[in-house]
N, CA, C, O and the ligand as a Tripos MOL2 file, in Angstrom:
@<TRIPOS>MOLECULE
protein
  249   247    63     0     0
PROTEIN
NO_CHARGES

@<TRIPOS>ATOM
      1 N         -47.0680   36.0020   77.6490 N.3       1 MET1
      2 CA        -45.7280   35.7460   77.1360 C.3       1 MET1
      3 C         -45.7490   35.6590   75.6220 C.2       1 MET1
      4 O         -46.6740   35.1070   75.0280 O.2       1 MET1
      5 N         -44.7600   36.1890   75.0360 N.am      2 ALA2
      6 CA        -44.7230   36.1950   73.5760 C.3       2 ALA2
      7 C         -44.2790   34.8450   73.0290 C.2       2 ALA2
      8 O         -43.4380   34.1550   73.6050 O.2       2 ALA2
      9 N         -44.8640   34.5080   71.9240 N.am      3 ASP3
     10 CA        -44.4160   33.3060   71.2460 C.3       3 ASP3
     11 C         -43.0790   33.5830   70.5760 C.2       3 ASP3
     12 O         -42.7350   34.7230   70.2640 O.2       3 ASP3
     13 N         -42.3510   32.5170   70.3710 N.am      4 GLU4
     14 CA        -41.0770   32.6680   69.6880 C.3       4 GLU4
     15 C         -41.1770   32.1480   68.2750 C.2       4 GLU4
     16 O         -41.8940   31.1900   67.9850 O.2       4 GLU4
     17 N         -40.4410   32.8070   67.4080 N.am      5 GLN5
     18 CA        -40.3980   32.3560   66.0210 C.3       5 GLN5
     19 C         -39.0380   31.7500   65.7310 C.2       5 GLN5
     20 O         -38.0210   32.1510   66.2960 O.2       5 GLN5
     21 N         -39.0460   30.7950   64.8550 N.am      6 ALA6
     22 CA        -37.7790   30.2150   64.4160 C.3       6 ALA6
     23 C         -37.9280   29.8310   62.9610 C.2       6 ALA6
     24 O         -38.9940   29.4010   62.5210 O.2       6 ALA6
     25 N         -36.8550   29.9900   62.2260 N.am      7 ILE7
     26 CA        -36.8600   29.5400   60.8390 C.3       7 ILE7
     27 C         -36.0930   28.2320   60.7620 C.2       7 ILE7
     28 O         -34.9100   28.1570   61.0940 O.2       7 ILE7
     29 N         -36.7930   27.2180   60.3210 N.am      8 ILE8
     30 CA        -36.2230   25.8700   60.2800 C.3       8 ILE8
     31 C         -36.4120   25.3140   58.8790 C.2       8 ILE8
     32 O         -37.4790   25.4500   58.2800 O.2       8 ILE8
     33 N         -35.3700   24.6890   58.3690 N.am      9 ASN9
     34 CA        -35.4840   24.1250   57.0250 C.3       9 ASN9
     35 C         -36.4040   22.9070   57.0270 C.2       9 ASN9
     36 O         -36.3450   22.0620   57.9190 O.2       9 ASN9
     37 N         -37.2360   22.8440   56.0270 N.am     10 CYS10
     38 CA        -38.0780   21.6650   55.8270 C.3      10 CYS10
     39 C         -37.1870   20.4450   55.6410 C.2      10 CYS10
     40 O         -36.2380   20.4620   54.8570 O.2      10 CYS10
     41 N         -37.5080   19.3980   56.3720 N.am     11 THR11
     42 CA        -36.6990   18.1820   56.2710 C.3      11 THR11
     43 C         -36.8570   17.5310   54.9010 C.2      11 THR11
     44 O         -35.9540   16.8440   54.4240 O.2      11 THR11
     45 N         -37.9920   17.7480   54.2830 N.am     12 GLY12
     46 CA        -38.2370   17.1260   52.9930 C.3      12 GLY12
     47 C         -37.5370   17.8250   51.8510 C.2      12 GLY12
     48 O         -36.8390   17.1780   51.0700 O.2      12 GLY12
     49 N         -37.7060   19.1490   51.7320 N.am     13 CYS13
     50 CA        -37.1960   19.8460   50.5500 C.3      13 CYS13
     51 C         -36.1050   20.8560   50.8730 C.2      13 CYS13
     52 O         -35.4650   21.3830   49.9630 O.2      13 CYS13
     53 N         -35.8840   21.1350   52.1500 N.am     14 GLY14
     54 CA        -34.7970   22.0270   52.5260 C.3      14 GLY14
     55 C         -35.1300   23.5040   52.4810 C.2      14 GLY14
     56 O         -34.2800   24.3380   52.7950 O.2      14 GLY14
     57 N         -36.3470   23.8440   52.0970 N.am     15 VAL15
     58 CA        -36.7450   25.2470   52.0420 C.3      15 VAL15
     59 C         -37.1050   25.7280   53.4490 C.2      15 VAL15
     60 O         -37.8670   25.0660   54.1530 O.2      15 VAL15
     61 N         -36.5650   26.8720   53.8600 N.am     16 PRO16
     62 CA        -36.8330   27.3570   55.2140 C.3      16 PRO16
     63 C         -38.3190   27.6400   55.4520 C.2      16 PRO16
     64 O         -39.0210   28.1400   54.5730 O.2      16 PRO16
     65 N         -38.7740   27.3120   56.6480 N.am     17 ILE17
     66 CA        -40.1510   27.5370   57.0490 C.3      17 ILE17
     67 C         -40.1380   28.3870   58.3190 C.2      17 ILE17
     68 O         -39.3580   28.1370   59.2380 O.2      17 ILE17
     69 N         -40.9990   29.3790   58.3560 N.am     18 LEU18
     70 CA        -41.1450   30.1540   59.5800 C.3      18 LEU18
     71 C         -42.0730   29.4100   60.5320 C.2      18 LEU18
     72 O         -43.2290   29.1450   60.2030 O.2      18 LEU18
     73 N         -41.5680   29.0780   61.6950 N.am     19 THR19
     74 CA        -42.3690   28.3350   62.6650 C.3      19 THR19
     75 C         -42.6070   29.1870   63.9070 C.2      19 THR19
     76 O         -41.8570   30.1210   64.1900 O.2      19 THR19
     77 N         -43.6390   28.8550   64.6260 N.am     20 TRP20
     78 CA        -43.9820   29.5490   65.8720 C.3      20 TRP20
     79 C         -43.9330   28.5670   67.0200 C.2      20 TRP20
     80 O         -44.3890   27.4290   66.9130 O.2      20 TRP20
     81 N         -43.3770   29.0240   68.1030 N.am     21 TRP21
     82 CA        -43.2630   28.1550   69.2790 C.3      21 TRP21
     83 C         -43.8790   28.8870   70.4600 C.2      21 TRP21
     84 O         -43.3220   29.8610   70.9660 O.2      21 TRP21
     85 N         -45.0160   28.4100   70.8810 N.am     22 ALA22
     86 CA        -45.6740   29.0260   72.0210 C.3      22 ALA22
     87 C         -44.9460   28.6320   73.2980 C.2      22 ALA22
     88 O         -44.6660   27.4550   73.5230 O.2      22 ALA22
     89 N         -44.6480   29.6000   74.1140 N.am     23 SER23
     90 CA        -43.9380   29.2840   75.3450 C.3      23 SER23
     91 C         -44.8510   28.5260   76.3010 C.2      23 SER23
     92 O         -45.9770   28.9400   76.5800 O.2      23 SER23
     93 N         -44.3450   27.4310   76.7810 N.am     24 GLY24
     94 CA        -45.0660   26.6640   77.7850 C.3      24 GLY24
     95 C         -46.3030   25.9520   77.2930 C.2      24 GLY24
     96 O         -47.1090   25.4960   78.1050 O.2      24 GLY24
     97 N         -46.4770   25.8440   76.0210 N.am     25 ASN25
     98 CA        -47.6840   25.1960   75.5200 C.3      25 ASN25
     99 C         -47.3720   24.4450   74.2390 C.2      25 ASN25
    100 O         -47.0790   25.0510   73.2070 O.2      25 ASN25
    101 N         -47.4360   23.1460   74.3090 N.am     26 HIS26
    102 CA        -47.2240   22.3430   73.1210 C.3      26 HIS26
    103 C         -48.4890   22.3560   72.2620 C.2      26 HIS26
    104 O         -49.5890   22.6060   72.7550 O.2      26 HIS26
    105 N         -48.3170   22.0930   71.0280 N.am     27 GLY27
    106 CA        -49.4730   21.8590   70.1730 C.3      27 GLY27
    107 C         -50.1120   23.1130   69.6270 C.2      27 GLY27
    108 O         -51.1470   23.0330   68.9640 O.2      27 GLY27
    109 N         -49.5350   24.2620   69.8820 N.am     28 LEU28
    110 CA        -50.0750   25.4670   69.2660 C.3      28 LEU28
    111 C         -49.2420   25.7970   68.0370 C.2      28 LEU28
    112 O         -48.1130   26.2760   68.1430 O.2      28 LEU28
    113 N         -49.8080   25.5360   66.8880 N.am     29 LEU29
    114 CA        -49.0720   25.7430   65.6520 C.3      29 LEU29
    115 C         -49.7620   26.7880   64.8060 C.2      29 LEU29
    116 O         -50.9870   26.7970   64.6790 O.2      29 LEU29
    117 N         -48.9730   27.6590   64.2350 N.am     30 ARG30
    118 CA        -49.5230   28.6100   63.2750 C.3      30 ARG30
    119 C         -48.7150   28.5160   62.0000 C.2      30 ARG30
    120 O         -47.4900   28.4020   62.0400 O.2      30 ARG30
    121 N         -49.3710   28.5620   60.9130 N.am     31 GLY31
    122 CA        -48.6440   28.5250   59.6590 C.3      31 GLY31
    123 C         -48.7840   27.1870   58.9790 C.2      31 GLY31
    124 O         -49.3930   26.2530   59.5020 O.2      31 GLY31
    125 N         -48.2140   27.1200   57.8220 N.am     32 ASP32
    126 CA        -48.4180   25.9660   56.9670 C.3      32 ASP32
    127 C         -47.2470   25.0070   57.0790 C.2      32 ASP32
    128 O         -46.3660   24.9900   56.2190 O.2      32 ASP32
    129 N         -47.2370   24.2190   58.1230 N.am     33 TYR33
    130 CA        -46.1670   23.2490   58.3140 C.3      33 TYR33
    131 C         -46.6170   22.2370   59.3420 C.2      33 TYR33
    132 O         -47.5970   22.4450   60.0570 O.2      33 TYR33
    133 N         -45.8890   21.1420   59.4050 N.am     34 VAL34
    134 CA        -46.1820   20.1430   60.4250 C.3      34 VAL34
    135 C         -44.9120   19.8220   61.1920 C.2      34 VAL34
    136 O         -43.8120   19.8480   60.6400 O.2      34 VAL34
    137 N         -45.0760   19.5250   62.4520 N.am     35 LEU35
    138 CA        -43.9730   19.1220   63.3040 C.3      35 LEU35
    139 C         -44.0200   17.6150   63.4810 C.2      35 LEU35
    140 O         -45.0290   17.0650   63.9210 O.2      35 LEU35
    141 N         -42.9350   16.9560   63.1390 N.am     36 ILE36
    142 CA        -42.8490   15.5240   63.3480 C.3      36 ILE36
    143 C         -41.6300   15.2730   64.2170 C.2      36 ILE36
    144 O         -40.4940   15.4530   63.7790 O.2      36 ILE36
    145 N         -41.8740   14.8600   65.4440 N.am     37 ALA37
    146 CA        -40.7900   14.7300   66.4060 C.3      37 ALA37
    147 C         -40.0450   16.0660   66.4580 C.2      37 ALA37
    148 O         -40.6460   17.0860   66.7950 O.2      37 ALA37
    149 N         -38.7620   16.0810   66.1360 N.am     38 ASP38
    150 CA        -38.0150   17.3400   66.1790 C.3      38 ASP38
    151 C         -37.7970   17.9320   64.8090 C.2      38 ASP38
    152 O         -36.9640   18.8230   64.6420 O.2      38 ASP38
    153 N         -38.5300   17.4520   63.8280 N.am     39 THR39
    154 CA        -38.3220   17.9470   62.4790 C.3      39 THR39
    155 C         -39.5410   18.7240   62.0020 C.2      39 THR39
    156 O         -40.6570   18.5180   62.4770 O.2      39 THR39
    157 N         -39.3040   19.6080   61.0640 N.am     40 VAL40
    158 CA        -40.3630   20.4480   60.5120 C.3      40 VAL40
    159 C         -40.5190   20.1500   59.0250 C.2      40 VAL40
    160 O         -39.5350   20.0180   58.2970 O.2      40 VAL40
    161 N         -41.7530   20.0470   58.5940 N.am     41 TRP41
    162 CA        -42.0480   19.6800   57.2140 C.3      41 TRP41
    163 C         -43.1520   20.5680   56.6700 C.2      41 TRP41
    164 O         -44.0240   21.0180   57.4130 O.2      41 TRP41
    165 N         -43.1080   20.8200   55.3550 N.am     42 HIS42
    166 CA        -44.3160   21.2820   54.6970 C.3      42 HIS42
    167 C         -45.3040   20.1140   54.6850 C.2      42 HIS42
    168 O         -44.8930   18.9610   54.5490 O.2      42 HIS42
    169 N         -46.5790   20.3940   54.8220 N.am     43 PRO43
    170 CA        -47.5550   19.3010   54.7770 C.3      43 PRO43
    171 C         -47.4160   18.4560   53.5220 C.2      43 PRO43
    172 O         -47.5300   17.2320   53.5790 O.2      43 PRO43
    173 N         -47.1720   19.0960   52.4040 N.am     44 LYS44
    174 CA        -47.0460   18.3330   51.1560 C.3      44 LYS44
    175 C         -45.7910   17.4830   51.1380 C.2      44 LYS44
    176 O         -45.8030   16.3650   50.6230 O.2      44 LYS44
    177 N         -44.7090   18.0010   51.6960 N.am     45 CYS45
    178 CA        -43.4780   17.2230   51.7520 C.3      45 CYS45
    179 C         -43.6630   16.0170   52.6620 C.2      45 CYS45
    180 O         -43.1740   14.9260   52.3690 O.2      45 CYS45
    181 N         -44.3610   16.2180   53.7460 N.am     46 TRP46
    182 CA        -44.5960   15.1130   54.6660 C.3      46 TRP46
    183 C         -45.4810   14.0490   54.0150 C.2      46 TRP46
    184 O         -45.2540   12.8500   54.1800 O.2      46 TRP46
    185 N         -46.4820   14.5030   53.2810 N.am     47 GLU47
    186 CA        -47.3390   13.5600   52.5710 C.3      47 GLU47
    187 C         -46.5210   12.7140   51.5990 C.2      47 GLU47
    188 O         -46.6740   11.4940   51.5330 O.2      47 GLU47
    189 N         -45.6560   13.3830   50.8530 N.am     48 LYS48
    190 CA        -44.8040   12.6650   49.9140 C.3      48 LYS48
    191 C         -43.9750   11.6290   50.6400 C.2      48 LYS48
    192 O         -43.8400   10.4900   50.1950 O.2      48 LYS48
    193 N         -43.4230   12.0450   51.7680 N.am     49 GLN49
    194 CA        -42.5680   11.1500   52.5300 C.3      49 GLN49
    195 C         -43.3500    9.9260   53.0000 C.2      49 GLN49
    196 O         -42.8470    8.8040   52.9340 O.2      49 GLN49
    197 N         -44.5410   10.1300   53.4590 N.am     50 THR50
    198 CA        -45.3220    9.0050   53.9600 C.3      50 THR50
    199 C         -45.7210    8.0810   52.8150 C.2      50 THR50
    200 O         -45.7860    6.8640   52.9840 O.2      50 THR50
    201 N         -45.9870    8.6640   51.6540 N.am     51 GLU51
    202 CA        -46.3330    7.8170   50.5120 C.3      51 GLU51
    203 C         -45.1360    6.9730   50.0860 C.2      51 GLU51
    204 O         -45.2730    5.8040   49.7240 O.2      51 GLU51
    205 N         -43.9750    7.5890   50.1400 N.am     52 LYS52
    206 CA        -42.7640    6.9420   49.6750 C.3      52 LYS52
    207 C         -42.4080    5.7330   50.5360 C.2      52 LYS52
    208 O         -42.0700    4.6670   50.0210 O.2      52 LYS52
    209 N         -42.4870    5.9090   51.8260 N.am     53 TYR53
    210 CA        -41.9920    4.8660   52.7100 C.3      53 TYR53
    211 C         -43.0720    4.0820   53.4300 C.2      53 TYR53
    212 O         -42.8370    2.9570   53.8710 O.2      53 TYR53
    213 N         -44.2470    4.6630   53.5520 N.am     54 ALA54
    214 CA        -45.3360    3.9790   54.2380 C.3      54 ALA54
    215 C         -44.8810    3.3850   55.5650 C.2      54 ALA54
    216 O         -45.0590    2.1970   55.8310 O.2      54 ALA54
    217 N         -44.3030    4.2240   56.3680 N.am     55 TRP55
    218 CA        -43.8480    3.7770   57.6740 C.3      55 TRP55
    219 C         -45.0250    3.2340   58.4750 C.2      55 TRP55
    220 O         -46.1350    3.7590   58.3880 O.2      55 TRP55
    221 N         -44.7850    2.2050   59.2390 N.am     56 PRO56
    222 CA        -45.8780    1.5380   59.9560 C.3      56 PRO56
    223 C         -46.4310    2.3450   61.1270 C.2      56 PRO56
    224 O         -47.5940    2.1740   61.4910 O.2      56 PRO56
    225 N         -45.6300    3.2110   61.7190 N.am     57 GLU57
    226 CA        -46.1090    3.8530   62.9360 C.3      57 GLU57
    227 C         -46.2020    5.3590   62.8300 C.2      57 GLU57
    228 O         -45.8140    6.0830   63.7470 O.2      57 GLU57
    229 N         -46.7190    5.8290   61.7020 N.am     58 LEU58
    230 CA        -46.8780    7.2560   61.5420 C.3      58 LEU58
    231 C         -48.0790    7.7510   62.3210 C.2      58 LEU58
    232 O         -49.0860    7.0550   62.4540 O.2      58 LEU58
    233 N         -47.9550    8.9640   62.8310 N.am     59 PRO59
    234 CA        -49.1550    9.5730   63.4160 C.3      59 PRO59
    235 C         -50.1830    9.7810   62.3080 C.2      59 PRO59
    236 O         -49.8400   10.2560   61.2260 O.2      59 PRO59
    237 N         -51.3960    9.4410   62.5620 N.am     60 THR60
    238 CA        -52.4090    9.5870   61.5340 C.3      60 THR60
    239 C         -52.9380   11.0080   61.5090 C.2      60 THR60
    240 O         -53.0560   11.6830   62.5320 O.2      60 THR60
    241 N         -53.2420   11.4170   60.3230 N.am     61 LYS61
    242 CA        -53.7920   12.7570   60.1460 C.3      61 LYS61
    243 C         -55.2270   12.7950   60.6570 C.2      61 LYS61
    244 O         -56.0290   11.9220   60.3270 O.2      61 LYS61
    245 N         -55.5410   13.7770   61.4370 N.am     62 SER62
    246 CA        -56.9210   13.8580   61.8930 C.3      62 SER62
    247 C         -57.6720   14.8870   61.0870 C.2      62 SER62
    248 O         -58.8600   15.1070   61.3190 O.2      62 SER62
    249 ZN        -40.7770   21.1700   52.0890 Zn       63 ZN63
@<TRIPOS>BOND
     1     1     2 1
     2     2     3 1
     3     3     4 2
     4     3     5 am
     5     5     6 1
     6     6     7 1
     7     7     8 2
     8     7     9 am
     9     9    10 1
    10    10    11 1
    11    11    12 2
    12    11    13 am
    13    13    14 1
    14    14    15 1
    15    15    16 2
    16    15    17 am
    17    17    18 1
    18    18    19 1
    19    19    20 2
    20    19    21 am
    21    21    22 1
    22    22    23 1
    23    23    24 2
    24    23    25 am
    25    25    26 1
    26    26    27 1
    27    27    28 2
    28    27    29 am
    29    29    30 1
    30    30    31 1
    31    31    32 2
    32    31    33 am
    33    33    34 1
    34    34    35 1
    35    35    36 2
    36    35    37 am
    37    37    38 1
    38    38    39 1
    39    39    40 2
    40    39    41 am
    41    41    42 1
    42    42    43 1
    43    43    44 2
    44    43    45 am
    45    45    46 1
    46    46    47 1
    47    47    48 2
    48    47    49 am
    49    49    50 1
    50    50    51 1
    51    51    52 2
    52    51    53 am
    53    53    54 1
    54    54    55 1
    55    55    56 2
    56    55    57 am
    57    57    58 1
    58    58    59 1
    59    59    60 2
    60    59    61 am
    61    61    62 1
    62    62    63 1
    63    63    64 2
    64    63    65 am
    65    65    66 1
    66    66    67 1
    67    67    68 2
    68    67    69 am
    69    69    70 1
    70    70    71 1
    71    71    72 2
    72    71    73 am
    73    73    74 1
    74    74    75 1
    75    75    76 2
    76    75    77 am
    77    77    78 1
    78    78    79 1
    79    79    80 2
    80    79    81 am
    81    81    82 1
    82    82    83 1
    83    83    84 2
    84    83    85 am
    85    85    86 1
    86    86    87 1
    87    87    88 2
    88    87    89 am
    89    89    90 1
    90    90    91 1
    91    91    92 2
    92    91    93 am
    93    93    94 1
    94    94    95 1
    95    95    96 2
    96    95    97 am
    97    97    98 1
    98    98    99 1
    99    99   100 2
   100    99   101 am
   101   101   102 1
   102   102   103 1
   103   103   104 2
   104   103   105 am
   105   105   106 1
   106   106   107 1
   107   107   108 2
   108   107   109 am
   109   109   110 1
   110   110   111 1
   111   111   112 2
   112   111   113 am
   113   113   114 1
   114   114   115 1
   115   115   116 2
   116   115   117 am
   117   117   118 1
   118   118   119 1
   119   119   120 2
   120   119   121 am
   121   121   122 1
   122   122   123 1
   123   123   124 2
   124   123   125 am
   125   125   126 1
   126   126   127 1
   127   127   128 2
   128   127   129 am
   129   129   130 1
   130   130   131 1
   131   131   132 2
   132   131   133 am
   133   133   134 1
   134   134   135 1
   135   135   136 2
   136   135   137 am
   137   137   138 1
   138   138   139 1
   139   139   140 2
   140   139   141 am
   141   141   142 1
   142   142   143 1
   143   143   144 2
   144   143   145 am
   145   145   146 1
   146   146   147 1
   147   147   148 2
   148   147   149 am
   149   149   150 1
   150   150   151 1
   151   151   152 2
   152   151   153 am
   153   153   154 1
   154   154   155 1
   155   155   156 2
   156   155   157 am
   157   157   158 1
   158   158   159 1
   159   159   160 2
   160   159   161 am
   161   161   162 1
   162   162   163 1
   163   163   164 2
   164   163   165 am
   165   165   166 1
   166   166   167 1
   167   167   168 2
   168   167   169 am
   169   169   170 1
   170   170   171 1
   171   171   172 2
   172   171   173 am
   173   173   174 1
   174   174   175 1
   175   175   176 2
   176   175   177 am
   177   177   178 1
   178   178   179 1
   179   179   180 2
   180   179   181 am
   181   181   182 1
   182   182   183 1
   183   183   184 2
   184   183   185 am
   185   185   186 1
   186   186   187 1
   187   187   188 2
   188   187   189 am
   189   189   190 1
   190   190   191 1
   191   191   192 2
   192   191   193 am
   193   193   194 1
   194   194   195 1
   195   195   196 2
   196   195   197 am
   197   197   198 1
   198   198   199 1
   199   199   200 2
   200   199   201 am
   201   201   202 1
   202   202   203 1
   203   203   204 2
   204   203   205 am
   205   205   206 1
   206   206   207 1
   207   207   208 2
   208   207   209 am
   209   209   210 1
   210   210   211 1
   211   211   212 2
   212   211   213 am
   213   213   214 1
   214   214   215 1
   215   215   216 2
   216   215   217 am
   217   217   218 1
   218   218   219 1
   219   219   220 2
   220   219   221 am
   221   221   222 1
   222   222   223 1
   223   223   224 2
   224   223   225 am
   225   225   226 1
   226   226   227 1
   227   227   228 2
   228   227   229 am
   229   229   230 1
   230   230   231 1
   231   231   232 2
   232   231   233 am
   233   233   234 1
   234   234   235 1
   235   235   236 2
   236   235   237 am
   237   237   238 1
   238   238   239 1
   239   239   240 2
   240   239   241 am
   241   241   242 1
   242   242   243 1
   243   243   244 2
   244   243   245 am
   245   245   246 1
   246   246   247 1
   247   247   248 2
@<TRIPOS>SUBSTRUCTURE
     1 MET1         2 RESIDUE 1 A MET
     2 ALA2         6 RESIDUE 1 A ALA
     3 ASP3        10 RESIDUE 1 A ASP
     4 GLU4        14 RESIDUE 1 A GLU
     5 GLN5        18 RESIDUE 1 A GLN
     6 ALA6        22 RESIDUE 1 A ALA
     7 ILE7        26 RESIDUE 1 A ILE
     8 ILE8        30 RESIDUE 1 A ILE
     9 ASN9        34 RESIDUE 1 A ASN
    10 CYS10       38 RESIDUE 1 A CYS
    11 THR11       42 RESIDUE 1 A THR
    12 GLY12       46 RESIDUE 1 A GLY
    13 CYS13       50 RESIDUE 1 A CYS
    14 GLY14       54 RESIDUE 1 A GLY
    15 VAL15       58 RESIDUE 1 A VAL
    16 PRO16       62 RESIDUE 1 A PRO
    17 ILE17       66 RESIDUE 1 A ILE
    18 LEU18       70 RESIDUE 1 A LEU
    19 THR19       74 RESIDUE 1 A THR
    20 TRP20       78 RESIDUE 1 A TRP
    21 TRP21       82 RESIDUE 1 A TRP
    22 ALA22       86 RESIDUE 1 A ALA
    23 SER23       90 RESIDUE 1 A SER
    24 GLY24       94 RESIDUE 1 A GLY
    25 ASN25       98 RESIDUE 1 A ASN
    26 HIS26      102 RESIDUE 1 A HIS
    27 GLY27      106 RESIDUE 1 A GLY
    28 LEU28      110 RESIDUE 1 A LEU
    29 LEU29      114 RESIDUE 1 A LEU
    30 ARG30      118 RESIDUE 1 A ARG
    31 GLY31      122 RESIDUE 1 A GLY
    32 ASP32      126 RESIDUE 1 A ASP
    33 TYR33      130 RESIDUE 1 A TYR
    34 VAL34      134 RESIDUE 1 A VAL
    35 LEU35      138 RESIDUE 1 A LEU
    36 ILE36      142 RESIDUE 1 A ILE
    37 ALA37      146 RESIDUE 1 A ALA
    38 ASP38      150 RESIDUE 1 A ASP
    39 THR39      154 RESIDUE 1 A THR
    40 VAL40      158 RESIDUE 1 A VAL
    41 TRP41      162 RESIDUE 1 A TRP
    42 HIS42      166 RESIDUE 1 A HIS
    43 PRO43      170 RESIDUE 1 A PRO
    44 LYS44      174 RESIDUE 1 A LYS
    45 CYS45      178 RESIDUE 1 A CYS
    46 TRP46      182 RESIDUE 1 A TRP
    47 GLU47      186 RESIDUE 1 A GLU
    48 LYS48      190 RESIDUE 1 A LYS
    49 GLN49      194 RESIDUE 1 A GLN
    50 THR50      198 RESIDUE 1 A THR
    51 GLU51      202 RESIDUE 1 A GLU
    52 LYS52      206 RESIDUE 1 A LYS
    53 TYR53      210 RESIDUE 1 A TYR
    54 ALA54      214 RESIDUE 1 A ALA
    55 TRP55      218 RESIDUE 1 A TRP
    56 PRO56      222 RESIDUE 1 A PRO
    57 GLU57      226 RESIDUE 1 A GLU
    58 LEU58      230 RESIDUE 1 A LEU
    59 PRO59      234 RESIDUE 1 A PRO
    60 THR60      238 RESIDUE 1 A THR
    61 LYS61      242 RESIDUE 1 A LYS
    62 SER62      246 RESIDUE 1 A SER
    63 ZN63       249 GROUP 0 **** ****
């Protein structure tokens, strides 16, 4: 089955990001972005966000 692509604006800076969505399989990501819940971020934007707010229950980077 083919993966689906979607262009979603980065929640941090608003710049569109091309994302890939593997059908029937979570956790397969290609490209330079991170998925946080239902939002899409550039890794750098997400880092900035975490530094800014230091939320207590963020997923830790592995
Ligand atoms: Zn961004």
